[in-house]
N, C-alpha and C positions, 0 to 999 in steps of 0.2 A: 380830666376828661378822657385821656388815653386809657386809663384804668377802666372807666365805665364802658368805653367802646369795646375793650377787650372782654369784659364780663358779658356784655350783650352778645358779642360774637360767639363766645363759648356756649351761652344758653341757646342761641340759634342752632349751633352745630349739634348740641345734645338733642334738641327737639327734632332736628332733621334725621338724626340717627334713630331715635325712638320711632318716628313715623315710618322710616324705611324698614326697620325690623318688624313693626306691626304689619306693614303691607305684605312683605314677603312671607311672614308667618301665617297670615290669614287669607291671602289671596288664593282663590281656587278657580280653575277653569270651569266653564259652563259644561255640565255633563251632557252626554248624548243619550237619547232614548228612542223609543219606538212609538209612533202614532198608531191609532187603530182601536179596535174593540176592547183590548185589554186595558188601555189607558182610559177609555171612556167608562169602562166598568169600575175602575178604581175611583174615578171622579164621582160616579154615581154612589158608590159605597160611602165616600166622604159626605156627600149631601144627605144621605139617609141617616148617618150618625149624628148629623146636626139638625135633623128634623126640618128639611127644606120646605115641606108643605106648610109648616107653621110659620116659617119666615116669609114665604110667598104670600100668605094670607094676612100678614101683619100690616096694619094701616099706619101706625105712627112709631117712630124711633127717635129717642133723645140720647145725646151723649156730648162729651166735650173732648178736646184733644190737647193734652199737655197743659190743661188749665188755661188755655189762651183762646181757643176757638170753640164756640158753643153752637149746638145744632138742635133744631126741632124739625124732623123730616116727616112730611105727609107723603109716605111712599105710594099710597094709593093714587094721589093726584099729581105726583112728580113735582112737588113743591117743597122747598126746604128753607127754613129761616136760619141764616148764617150770621153770627154775631161775633165781633172782636173789637177790642178797644172802643172807639166811639162810633163804629160802623155796624149797621144792620142791613142785610140784604135778603129780601124775599126772592129767592132764586127759583125760577121756573126751569127745571133741569132739561126739559125737552124743547122749550122755546125761550131761551135766555133773554131774547129781546123784549119779553114781557116783564122782566124782573124789575123790582122796585128797590132803589138804593137810598138808604137814609144815613146821614152823617149828623151826629148830635140831634137826632130825632127830626131832622129836616130833610125832605126829599131833594135829591140832587141827580143830575145827569153826569155820571162819572164812570166811564168805561173801564178805567184802571181798577177801581174798587170792585166793579162787577167781575172783572177777570180774576181778581184775587179770590173772590168768593167762589168762583168756579173751580179754580186750582185748589183752594183749601178743601172744598167738598170732595173733589176727585181723590185727593190724597187721604184725607182724614176718614172718609167713609170706607175707603179700601181697607184701612187698618181695623175696621169694624166688621165688614161683611164680605171680605175677599173670597172666602171659601164658597159662598153662594153664587159667585160670578163665573164659575169654571165652564159653563156651557153658553156663555154669551157670544155674540158674533165677534169674529176677529181673534179668537183665542185658540191656540194650539195646545193640545194635551199629549204628553208623552209619558210612558211608563219607564222608570229608571231603577236599576238595581243600586241601592244605597246601603252600605254596611250589612249586606246579606238580606235585606228586605226590599219590598217594592215601595217606591216613592213616586209621587206624581209631579212631573215637571210641567209647569204652565207658562206659556209665553203669550204676551199681549201684543199682537201685531198691529192693532189699530185701537183708536178710542182713548179716553182719559187724557191726562196731561203729559204722559211719558210713554208713548207706545214703544215697543221693543223690549221692555223689561221682562225678566223671567224669574220665576219663583219655584223652588223645589219643596213641595209639601212633604213633611215627615209625619207619618200616620201611626196611630195605635192599631192593634189587630182589628178592632171594630170599625176602623176608618176615621176616627176622630183625630184631627190634627194636634200635634204637640208642638210643632215649630215649622218655620220654613227658612230656607236659605235663599238669599237674594243676589241677583245679578241685575242691577238697576243703574240707570244713568247718573243718579245723584250720589252714588256711593262708589268711591274709587276702587275698593277691594271687592272682588267677586266672592260670593259665598258667605257673606255675613249672615249670621243666624239670629232670628228673633223668635221668642217663644209664642205659642198660641195655646196656653195651658190654663189660664185663669178664666174659665168659662162660667157663665151663669145661665140658668133657664129663666127667661123673662116671662112676664105676665101673659104674653101672646103665645108662649111656647117656643119662640125662636131662641136658639142658643147662641149667645154672643160673648166676646171676650171683654174683660175689664182692664187688662193691662198687658204689656209685652216687655219681656226682659231681653236686653241686647248688650253686647260688650261695651257699648258707649253709655249705657244707663237704662232706666225704666221709662217706658212710654205709657202714660196713664190715660185711660179712656173716660175717666170721670164717672158720673152716676148714670150708668147705662140703663135705659128703659125701652121696652117695646110692648105695645098694647094695641087694642082694636077699638 
């Protein structure tokens, strides 16, 4: 028993050291930048590179998140069907009190499941359409010098499930994102990077990502569709 305890203690110590090294190696301070017309112009350039008009006019979007959460979004009517495990929620994104919750195909009154659907949608849709949200209310835009090039720092002051999060968009010359670095409440290390490079042009013309690569693994968006 003493030997087992010693082995477990050694493993815990090694894990703690690995985590500490990872933290200090990867943790970055949130950069500072300048708000104003230059930042807004860079944000507009990003939207044009992703054909914002096509996205704005898209009626339906379908995708999944890590093969666990599944979505059919009627963007025109602000209604999204959120499915996971034995749950299915018809979520009215603007008026969630009208939402319909099903468990094992039976309608129930369950606020906990409804709130999960709201949180899942807020998070999982962000990984799909975040670039298109840069001019929504409660968002601050700053232009930042990053590795000798202009980058776009976006901070969400209100809305969603985790207000206060910031993202530094790394862009190609034409404005299309290649990745962003994150300063978010759910990740202890500041500046973790995720790719935004596996884009497809959908049936509606909207340009959407299919997966994201991160130091902790790949985040798959499933069979992404957008149509009218």
